[in-house]
Kinemage of the C-alpha trace (Angstrom):
@kinemage 1
@onewidth
@group {chain A} dominant
@subgroup {mainchain}
@vectorlist {calphas} color= white
{ca unk a 1} P 0.000 0.000 0.000
{ca unk a 2} L 1.321 3.422 -0.994
{ca unk a 3} L 2.242 5.569 2.024
{ca unk a 4} L 3.058 9.262 1.692
{ca unk a 5} L 4.777 11.786 3.946
{ca unk a 6} L 5.399 15.510 3.621
{ca unk a 7} L 8.407 17.355 4.974
{ca unk a 8} L 7.381 19.562 7.843
{ca unk a 9} L 8.300 22.887 6.206
{ca unk a 10} L 5.806 22.227 3.399
{ca unk a 11} L 2.815 21.856 5.698
{ca unk a 12} L 0.738 24.782 7.009
{ca unk a 13} L 0.488 25.229 10.752
{ca unk a 14} L 2.567 26.592 13.624
{ca unk a 15} L 2.957 23.287 15.474
{ca unk a 16} L 3.586 19.705 14.466
{ca unk a 17} L 0.140 18.854 15.776
{ca unk a 18} L -1.468 21.456 13.484
{ca unk a 19} L 0.632 20.296 10.549
{ca unk a 20} L -0.404 16.709 11.255
{ca unk a 21} L -4.083 17.615 11.271
{ca unk a 22} L -3.710 19.152 7.800
{ca unk a 23} L -1.537 16.268 6.586
{ca unk a 24} L -4.101 13.655 7.567
{ca unk a 25} L -6.932 15.582 5.913
{ca unk a 26} L -4.852 15.799 2.725
{ca unk a 27} L -4.183 12.058 2.716
{ca unk a 28} L -0.629 11.892 4.069
{ca unk a 29} L 0.404 9.096 6.384
{ca unk a 30} L 3.372 10.794 8.080
{ca unk a 31} L 5.539 13.887 8.445
{ca unk a 32} L 9.222 13.852 7.541
{ca unk a 33} L 11.226 16.055 9.893
{ca unk a 34} L 14.176 18.316 9.017
{ca unk a 35} L 17.374 18.170 11.054
{ca unk a 36} L 19.373 21.375 11.239
{ca unk a 37} L 22.947 21.590 12.487
{ca unk a 38} L 24.297 22.885 15.802
{ca unk a 39} L 22.380 20.074 17.554
{ca unk a 40} L 19.155 21.955 16.826
{ca unk a 41} L 17.266 18.719 16.219
{ca unk a 42} L 18.202 17.446 19.689
{ca unk a 43} L 16.967 20.720 21.207
{ca unk a 44} L 13.507 19.851 19.818
{ca unk a 45} L 13.279 16.551 21.688
{ca unk a 46} L 10.583 17.666 24.141
{ca unk a 47} L 8.519 19.087 21.270
{ca unk a 48} L 8.930 15.878 19.265
{ca unk a 49} L 8.072 13.621 22.196
{ca unk a 50} L 4.893 15.596 22.881
{ca unk a 51} L 3.951 15.432 19.202
{ca unk a 52} L 4.408 11.675 19.264
{ca unk a 53} L 2.165 11.426 22.350
{ca unk a 54} L -0.414 13.430 20.414
{ca unk a 55} L -0.334 10.894 17.598
{ca unk a 56} L 1.912 12.596 15.067
{ca unk a 57} L 3.671 9.998 12.886
{ca unk a 58} L 7.311 11.020 12.267
{ca unk a 59} L 9.315 8.097 10.826
{ca unk a 60} L 12.262 9.932 9.307
{ca unk a 61} L 14.445 13.029 9.453
{ca unk a 62} L 16.270 14.591 6.516
{ca unk a 63} L 19.360 16.664 7.224
{ca unk a 64} L 19.269 20.422 6.671
{ca unk a 65} L 22.894 21.323 7.330
{ca unk a 66} L 25.729 23.255 5.690
{ca unk a 67} L 28.348 20.480 5.759
{ca unk a 68} L 28.283 16.703 5.632
{ca unk a 69} L 30.275 13.544 6.285
{ca unk a 70} L 32.269 13.949 3.058
{ca unk a 71} L 33.537 17.493 3.773
{ca unk a 72} L 37.102 18.303 2.752
{ca unk a 73} L 37.872 19.851 6.149
{ca unk a 74} L 38.380 17.330 8.954
{ca unk a 75} L 36.761 19.521 11.602
{ca unk a 76} L 33.665 19.944 9.442
{ca unk a 77} L 33.530 16.186 8.844
{ca unk a 78} L 33.717 15.477 12.564
{ca unk a 79} L 30.989 18.014 13.273
{ca unk a 80} L 28.758 16.541 10.557
{ca unk a 81} L 29.183 13.072 12.045
{ca unk a 82} L 28.402 14.418 15.527
{ca unk a 83} L 25.247 16.070 14.176
{ca unk a 84} L 24.162 12.913 12.367
{ca unk a 85} L 24.724 10.723 15.410
{ca unk a 86} L 22.545 13.095 17.406
{ca unk a 87} L 19.811 13.023 14.761
{ca unk a 88} L 19.883 9.227 14.652
{ca unk a 89} L 19.558 9.102 18.432
{ca unk a 90} L 16.665 11.561 18.482
{ca unk a 91} L 14.719 9.850 15.701
{ca unk a 92} L 15.161 6.579 17.612
{ca unk a 93} L 13.840 8.182 20.798
{ca unk a 94} L 10.605 9.169 19.067
{ca unk a 95} L 10.103 5.757 17.497
{ca unk a 96} L 11.267 6.643 13.992
{ca unk a 97} L 13.100 4.532 11.452
{ca unk a 98} L 16.090 6.608 10.363
{ca unk a 99} L 17.868 9.696 9.070
{ca unk a 100} L 18.773 10.631 5.500
{ca unk a 101} L 21.954 12.410 4.415
{ca unk a 102} L 23.979 12.902 1.246
{ca unk a 103} L 27.751 12.498 1.196
{ca unk a 104} L 27.943 16.247 0.617
{ca unk a 105} L 25.898 19.080 -0.833
{ca unk a 106} L 27.179 22.089 -2.763
{ca unk a 107} L 30.764 21.317 -1.785
{ca unk a 108} L 32.198 20.568 -5.219
{ca unk a 109} L 31.169 19.581 -8.730
{ca unk a 110} L 33.390 18.100 -11.422
{ca unk a 111} L 31.048 19.779 -13.929
{ca unk a 112} L 32.092 23.284 -12.874
{ca unk a 113} L 35.490 25.019 -12.644
{ca unk a 114} L 38.069 24.154 -11.388
{ca unk a 115} L 36.774 20.643 -12.337
{ca unk a 116} L 39.301 18.704 -10.221
{ca unk a 117} L 38.594 18.405 -6.472
{ca unk a 118} L 41.372 18.645 -3.859
{ca unk a 119} L 40.920 14.933 -3.002
{ca unk a 120} L 41.251 12.060 -5.439
{ca unk a 121} L 38.623 9.309 -5.762
{ca unk a 122} L 40.514 6.884 -3.537
{ca unk a 123} L 40.675 9.465 -0.751
{ca unk a 124} L 36.977 10.273 -1.216
{ca unk a 125} L 36.132 6.602 -0.842
{ca unk a 126} L 38.267 6.225 2.290
{ca unk a 127} L 36.643 9.250 3.914
{ca unk a 128} L 33.121 8.158 3.027
{ca unk a 129} L 33.626 4.576 4.168
{ca unk a 130} L 34.986 5.748 7.506
{ca unk a 131} L 32.067 8.114 8.049
{ca unk a 132} L 29.401 5.684 6.885
{ca unk a 133} L 30.820 2.918 9.055
{ca unk a 134} L 30.909 5.101 12.163
{ca unk a 135} L 27.390 6.385 11.564
{ca unk a 136} L 26.071 2.976 10.575
{ca unk a 137} L 27.413 1.396 13.744
{ca unk a 138} L 25.784 4.159 15.783
{ca unk a 139} L 22.501 3.703 13.903
{ca unk a 140} L 22.632 -0.025 14.573
{ca unk a 141} L 23.081 0.529 18.294
{ca unk a 142} L 20.093 2.880 18.276
{ca unk a 143} L 17.944 0.476 16.287
{ca unk a 144} L 17.467 2.816 13.311
{ca unk a 145} L 18.908 3.211 9.802
{ca unk a 146} L 21.197 5.690 8.078
{ca unk a 147} L 19.962 6.450 4.557
{ca unk a 148} L 22.674 7.558 2.108
{ca unk a 149} L 21.211 9.781 -0.614
{ca unk a 150} L 22.886 10.038 -4.037
{ca unk a 151} L 22.713 13.616 -5.365
{ca unk a 152} L 23.097 14.853 -8.921
{ca unk a 153} L 26.514 15.732 -10.358
{ca unk a 154} L 26.032 19.473 -9.898
{ca unk a 155} L 25.439 19.163 -6.147
{ca unk a 156} L 27.916 16.411 -5.205
{ca unk a 157} L 30.957 14.960 -6.968
{ca unk a 158} L 31.146 11.695 -5.005
{ca unk a 159} L 27.853 9.781 -4.851
{ca unk a 160} L 25.502 10.485 -7.765
{ca unk a 161} L 23.948 7.125 -8.660
{ca unk a 162} L 22.407 4.218 -6.813
{ca unk a 163} L 25.207 1.860 -7.857
{ca unk a 164} L 27.800 4.149 -6.250
{ca unk a 165} L 25.836 4.286 -3.003
{ca unk a 166} L 25.327 0.513 -3.099
{ca unk a 167} L 29.056 -0.111 -3.534
{ca unk a 168} L 29.884 1.974 -0.472
{ca unk a 169} L 27.127 0.443 1.627
{ca unk a 170} L 28.163 -3.106 0.788
{ca unk a 171} L 31.739 -2.221 1.679
{ca unk a 172} L 30.641 -1.214 5.192
{ca unk a 173} L 29.026 -4.616 5.699
{ca unk a 174} L 26.314 -2.975 7.809
{ca unk a 175} L 22.586 -3.676 7.585
{ca unk a 176} L 21.959 -0.338 9.305
{ca unk a 177} L 23.039 1.667 6.221
{ca unk a 178} L 20.710 1.775 3.223
{ca unk a 179} L 20.091 3.917 0.148
{ca unk a 180} L 17.713 6.840 0.401
{ca unk a 181} L 16.537 7.413 -3.163
{ca unk a 182} L 15.278 10.738 -4.519
{ca unk a 183} L 13.246 10.834 -7.739
{ca unk a 184} L 14.628 14.256 -8.764
{ca unk a 185} L 18.278 13.236 -8.555
{ca unk a 186} L 17.557 9.861 -10.168
{ca unk a 187} L 15.917 11.607 -13.126
{ca unk a 188} L 19.215 13.406 -13.784
{ca unk a 189} L 21.684 10.617 -13.068
{ca unk a 190} L 20.043 7.277 -13.874
{ca unk a 191} L 19.650 6.262 -17.521
{ca unk a 192} L 16.633 4.207 -16.441
{ca unk a 193} L 15.385 5.153 -12.947
{ca unk a 194} L 12.948 2.251 -12.673
{ca unk a 195} L 15.644 -0.250 -13.672
{ca unk a 196} L 17.997 1.252 -11.072
{ca unk a 197} L 15.377 0.673 -8.387
{ca unk a 198} L 14.976 -2.950 -9.444
{ca unk a 199} L 18.742 -3.483 -9.565
{ca unk a 200} L 19.264 -2.276 -6.007
{ca unk a 201} L 16.094 -3.588 -4.416
{ca unk a 202} L 17.906 -5.134 -1.463
{ca unk a 203} L 19.450 -1.834 -0.364
{ca unk a 204} L 16.680 0.738 -0.826
{ca unk a 205} L 15.463 1.906 2.569
{ca unk a 206} L 13.771 5.258 1.999
{ca unk a 207} L 12.327 7.331 -0.844
{ca unk a 208} L 11.866 11.059 -1.380
{ca unk a 209} L 9.759 12.472 -4.195
{ca unk a 210} L 9.711 15.535 -6.402
{ca unk a 211} L 9.411 15.895 -10.142
{ca unk a 212} L 12.064 16.375 -12.817
{ca unk a 213} L 12.134 20.147 -12.207
{ca unk a 214} L 12.224 19.856 -8.386
{ca unk a 215} L 8.591 20.928 -8.136
{ca unk a 216} L 5.839 18.691 -6.741
{ca unk a 217} L 5.062 15.362 -8.437
{ca unk a 218} L 3.002 16.013 -11.561
{ca unk a 219} L 4.637 19.348 -12.357
{ca unk a 220} L 7.404 17.894 -14.545
{ca unk a 221} L 8.025 15.023 -16.941
{ca unk a 222} L 9.070 12.166 -14.661
{ca unk a 223} L 7.459 8.806 -15.523
{ca unk a 224} L 5.724 8.291 -12.209
{ca unk a 225} L 3.915 5.112 -13.200
{ca unk a 226} L 7.219 3.393 -14.057
{ca unk a 227} L 8.963 4.741 -10.930
{ca unk a 228} L 6.191 3.766 -8.550
{ca unk a 229} L 5.647 0.410 -10.229
{ca unk a 230} L 9.325 -0.387 -9.660
{ca unk a 231} L 8.980 0.402 -5.957
{ca unk a 232} L 5.864 -1.761 -5.780
{ca unk a 233} L 7.682 -4.581 -7.551
{ca unk a 234} L 10.526 -4.649 -5.025
{ca unk a 235} L 8.071 -4.623 -2.125
{ca unk a 236} L 9.063 -1.193 -0.814
{ca unk a 237} L 6.900 -0.546 2.253
{ca unk a 238} L 8.331 2.749 3.467
{ca unk a 239} L 6.997 6.244 2.912
{ca unk a 240} L 7.273 8.461 -0.145
{ca unk a 241} L 8.437 11.701 1.472
{ca unk a 242} L 7.626 14.900 -0.377
{ca unk a 243} L 10.727 17.117 -0.682
{ca unk a 244} L 10.231 19.793 -3.300
{ca unk a 245} L 9.500 23.354 -4.296
{ca unk a 246} L 5.862 24.233 -4.958
{ca unk a 247} L 4.035 25.822 -7.872
{ca unk a 248} L 0.773 27.699 -7.492
{ca unk a 249} L -0.964 28.055 -4.151
{ca unk a 250} L 1.308 26.208 -1.710
{ca unk a 251} L -1.449 24.863 0.523
{ca unk a 252} L -3.547 23.506 -2.336
{ca unk a 253} L -0.480 22.136 -4.095
{ca unk a 254} L 0.670 20.189 -1.038
{ca unk a 255} L -2.894 18.981 -0.571
{ca unk a 256} L -2.989 17.574 -4.116
{ca unk a 257} L 0.128 15.358 -3.995
{ca unk a 258} L -1.117 12.194 -2.209
{ca unk a 259} L -4.022 11.839 -4.634
{ca unk a 260} L -1.713 12.350 -7.617
{ca unk a 261} L 0.754 9.715 -6.399
{ca unk a 262} L -2.003 7.228 -5.690
{ca unk a 263} L -3.466 7.730 -9.172
{ca unk a 264} L -0.035 7.357 -10.743
{ca unk a 265} L 0.804 4.245 -8.770
{ca unk a 266} L -2.485 2.490 -9.423
């Protein structure tokens, strides 16, 4: 059965409880949280625990930080890992399933000058494996999952496709690290997004959705029937978390997405 979630910043309302009321009326099954840096997510623990008591379903958190586990600077890497450990702990405390992060975002692109990053591919791999292993072990102890998200080539130079994420995850040997797929990035990087889902069925743990232009599903040219059919075929039972920009009236646009996805996945 298709389950949808919306990231919290897309939902109207001043509290998670108000956002949840709207989300349920619109047909969503959950809210995906956003985890800022500086341990901000941990500072929300009381708020999140109360929301859970009030029935708000919050299975996942997506990072909203300025640096990540693949940063060139060692201090920034250590801070990113500290932040992610905290987010994994918090999402576990509120009964969630895991936290999603890319290797990096906006740090470097081989498609833009100066074209060659300050680290070679072997060093990138060493850094990423170390970070993923440390975070995966922490996630395992907390009983949750770390979702590694491949980003497109203009936003990250290290992990762009599902096969690259899968290679790193298998190298960690940890069941607590899985791929967090994103339809927007897959549309850019995968020659056949549906085939990529089928090829990596055993490692896909989470899914985020937006269309080919980063707007809401239905606003671009992504083949949603093929994409959703592939997820159905592999038995994916997690949420489809809406992460996008919005066209038109934001409230009505967010309200329309669950129905669109259900029609497309029928």
